[in-house]
N, C-alpha and C positions, 0 to 999 in steps of 0.2 A: 880591852877596847882599843888600846894603842896598836895591837897587832892587826886589827881589822881596818885601820885607817887607809882610805884610798889616797893615792899619791898623784899630785898634779905638778906639772912644770909650767910656769908662766914665763914666757920669753918676751922681752922688749929690748931690742938692740937698735932701734931706729928713732922713733919720734914721740909717741904718746905717753910721756911720763905721768901726766895727770890721771890717765885711765889706769895705769899700773898702780898708782898710789891709791885710787879708789878701791881697786881689787884687793890690794894688800890690807887696807884698813878694814874692809868688810870681812875678810877671812881670818882676822886675828881672833884667836880663841876658839876656832872651829874644833868641834869634838869628833867630826866625821871625816875631815879632809886635811891632809898635810900638803903644804905647798912649798916648793922650792922656786926661787926667783932667779932668773938669769938676765942680768941687765948689762948693757954696755956702760962704759965709764961715763959717758955723757948723761945717760939716763940715771945711773946710780947717784950722781951728784945732785940730782933734783928730787930724789926720793927720801922721805923721812921714814926710817925703819926702826923697829924695836929689836925683838929677839928672832925675827924671821931668818930663814935660811936664804941669804942673798949671795949670789955668786957673780963675779965679774966674767963677762963673756963677750964674744963678737962672732962674726960670721965664720971665721976660721976655726973657732973652738967649739961651737955649740953642739955640733954633731957628735964629737967625741965625748963631751960632757954628758950628753943624754944617755950614752951607753953605760955609764957607771951605775945608774939606778933604773929600776923597772917602774915606769910611770903608767898609770891607768889613763891619763889624759894629758895632752900637751896643748896649751893655749898660746897662740902667737898674737901679741897685741897690735902689731902693724906689719903688713906685707906690702910695702911700697918699694922695696929693693931686696937684694939677696935672694932672688927668686930660685936660683939653682939650689941654694941651701935649704930653703923652706919646702921646695918640692921633694927633696930627698927625705926630709923629716916627715912630711905628710904621707909619703909612700911606705914608711916603716912603722909609723905609730898612729894611734888614735888621736888625730890632731884637729883642733878647731882654730879657725882664723877669725879675728875681729875685723869686720869690713867697715871702712870709713867712707869709701867712694864706690857706690854700687856699679855705676857705669864702667868704671875702670876695670872691674873684674872680668868683663866680657869683651874688652877691646881686642880686635883682630891683630895679627902680626903686621898686616899692611898698615893699619892705623897707628900702631905703636911705632913702626919705622918712620912713617910720615911725620909723626909728632916729635920725633927726636930733634928735627931741625927747626922747630918753631921757636924754642927758647932754651936756655940752659944747655946749650949743645954739648959742651965738654962733659958735664955731669951725666947727661943722658947717653952719650956715647960710651961712657964708662959702664953704665947699667947694661948696655947692649953687649959690649965686648967681654966684660968680666963677671956680670951678675945675673945673666940669663933673662934679660928684659923680655925677649920674645916668648919666653915660657910663662909670662905673667898669668894669662887666663888659664893655661893648663895647670899652673900651680894652685890656683884657687879651686879648680875642679878636683884636684887630688885630696883636698881637705875633707875629712869625714863630715865636718859641720862648719857652716858659715854663720857667724854671730853678728848681730846688730845691737846698738845701744839705745836706739829709739824704738819704743814699743810700737809706734805707728808703722814701722818697717817690717814687722813680723809677718812671715808668710811660710808657706811650705818649704821654701828654699832657705829662708833666713830665720834662725832662732833668736829670740830676744834674750839678751843677757842683762839682768838688772844690776846696775852698778852705782846708781845714784840714790843716796838717802839724805835726808835733811838733818843738818847739824842742830844741836840744841845749844843756844847761847842767849844771854840776856842782852837785848838791844838797849843801848843808852838813848834816852829821849833827847831830842834836839829840835830847836825851833825851825831851823832852815830846812827846806825841802832838798834832799840829796838824791840826785838822779845819776846813776852809774851806767856808763856805756862800756861793757866789758869786751875785751878783745883787741888785737893789734889794730892800730889806727891806719888802715889801708882802704882805699876806695874800691879795691878788688873784691873784698869780702863784705863791706858794709857801705851804705850810702852816706858818707860823712859830709858831702857837699850839702845834702839836704838837712843834715843835723846843724851845720853852721848857719844855714838860712833860717831855720826854726829858732835857733838861739838869738839871732839878730832880731827876729820878730818879737820874741819875748822881751828882749831888752828894750825895744821900741815901745811896747805896751806898758812896761814899767815906767819908762820915762814920761810917757803921756799921762800916766796915772799919778805922777808925783810921789812915787814910793820913796820913803825916807831911809830905808835900810835894804841890804842885800838879803833877799828871801829865798833864793834858789842857787844851788851849786851843781854844776855838771862836772862829772869826773870821767875823763877819757882813760879808762883803766887798761892800758896797753901801750906798748912802745910806739911813739909817733916819730916819723922821719920823713924826709923829702918834702914834697909839695904839701902834704897834709900837715906836717909840723909847721911849715911857714904860714898856712892858713890859720892854724890854731893860735900862733903867736900874734898874728895880725888881729885876729878876733879878740884876743885877750886885751890888747891895747885899746880896743874900741869900746870895751864894756865898762859901765859905771854901776849898774844895778844887779848884774848877774856875775857870779864867780865861776871860774873854770879851773880845774886841776888837770895837769897832763904830765907825761913822763917821756923823757928823751932816751932812757935806757930801759932794758928789760925790767918789767915790774917784778919785784921780789915776791916770794910767797907770803911774806909777812904783810907787805903793803896791800897785796891783793886781798888777803883775808880781812884786813882792817877795813878797807873801803867797802867790800861786799857786805860785811856785817853792818856797816853804817848806813848802807843804801836804804832809801825808802821804796825805791822802785828801780827796775832795770829797764833801760831803753836799748832795744836790739834792732837797729835799722838795717838788717841784713839784706844783701842783694838777693833777688829771686834766683839768680843763677851765678855760678862761679865756674872755675875750671880746675881740673886736676890732670896733670900731664897733658895740658892743652886740649882736654876733652871736657865737654859740658857736663856739669853736675848740678842738680836742682835741689836747693835747700828744702828740707821737709819731705822730699820724695826719693831722691837717690843719695842725699848727703845730710847727715845730722849736723846741726850747729851746736857748738860747745856751749852756747848760751842756754840751751835747754837744761844741760847738766848744772850750769851755774845757778839757774833759778831754783832748781830742786835742792841743790846742796845747801844753799843759803836761805831757802824759804822766802823767795821774793817774787812779787808780781813782775811779769815781764811784758813790756809793750813791744809788739812785733808789727811789721808791715801788714796791711789788710789782706794782701794776697798770700800770706804764709799759711800753708795747710796744716792746721793743728787741731787736735781733739782735746788738748789739755786745758782745763779750766783756768789755770793760772797764767796762760798765755793770752794776752788781750790784744785785739786788733787796734791799731793806732787810730785815734780820732782827730778831727780837724783842730779842735781846741785842745791841744795836747797838754797845756799847762794845767787846765782844769781836770783833765784826766789823771795827771800825776797826783794832783792834790786829793782827788777822790780815792785813788788807790792807796795813798799814804794812810788814809783813815779807814781803810777797809781791811779786815783780816781774812786770811785763808788758812785752813787747817792742813798744812803740809804733812804734819805728823800722822794724820789718819792713814795715808797711803804710803808715805815715804819714810816712816820711822825706821831706825836702824835695824830693829829686831825683825820686822816683817821683810825688809829688803834682803837682809842676810839669810833669812830662811828661804826666800824665793831663789836667791842666788845658789845656795847649797842644793836645793831641789833640782835646779836646772843643771848644775854640774854633775850631780849623781845620775841624772837621766842621760847626760852625754857620755858618761863612763860606761853605762849599760848598753849603749848602742851596739 
């Protein structure tokens, strides 16, 4: 059986360590597929590994490293830079790219050039001069397969790669309602100004109702800085009946795990639109939010803005009386294990990978 194992290389030398971690965990113990992982030093530091074949890599090494073994499939977790390198790999091997920003994949050379000068100019000039920025859309076209991590994005052009399964853990009961807002505390990606206003409204309603104890806790589960950090600290000083938790440094994996397990519900006030490389991306249509994976992984109800296009039953449109909505969801169960149990997700992942190998 070992001789018949199909061989896969998974490359992540840029950004999405959490996606690489999910892939690694799901492929543990696979009897049909052997995976080698090529991680940059930055990514490797964020990954918890067991006995997997993990190799340190970067854009100057990866092409030579891939020559050593004969792989049936190469998966690249992020193609947001090193376009020359990834184009060369896609031309030589059966390669699949995971796509995180669909609109970015089709940007013309003119738009790429124009967007260089909108922000992060020095970094973007480096992408142009040294990393083949103008070949971005051509690089994506060279890949045999383009993969997406949100099932709603599945189409003839984009294959769905199932990477999210629900963990099994015993939740400790607690009286206080714990609402977790996962993600970096930035107004660009989420509407925190509205969150702050809602928390003030909740505080006011508690004050008018003469509540004797703190019954709700909001956890900003991401690094807060700049104006958002100032607003949070100002808000904290004004509160008597509501508790808030926030972080001024990058949230450790341990803290993230602890609070996500403790959460009664996730609050995900994502903006309808964001930008990648100064180009518009639309959440739920051209860009997946990581909060979708968070909800599945930890088996939590997630309250999203009403305009978010979702077909998932566990994503709930936000209601006007949000505090009552949170309370209702705390006392309502949802069977994540039915669809997202590890065994079935692992099986679906292996079937998908085998189909990509046979293309």
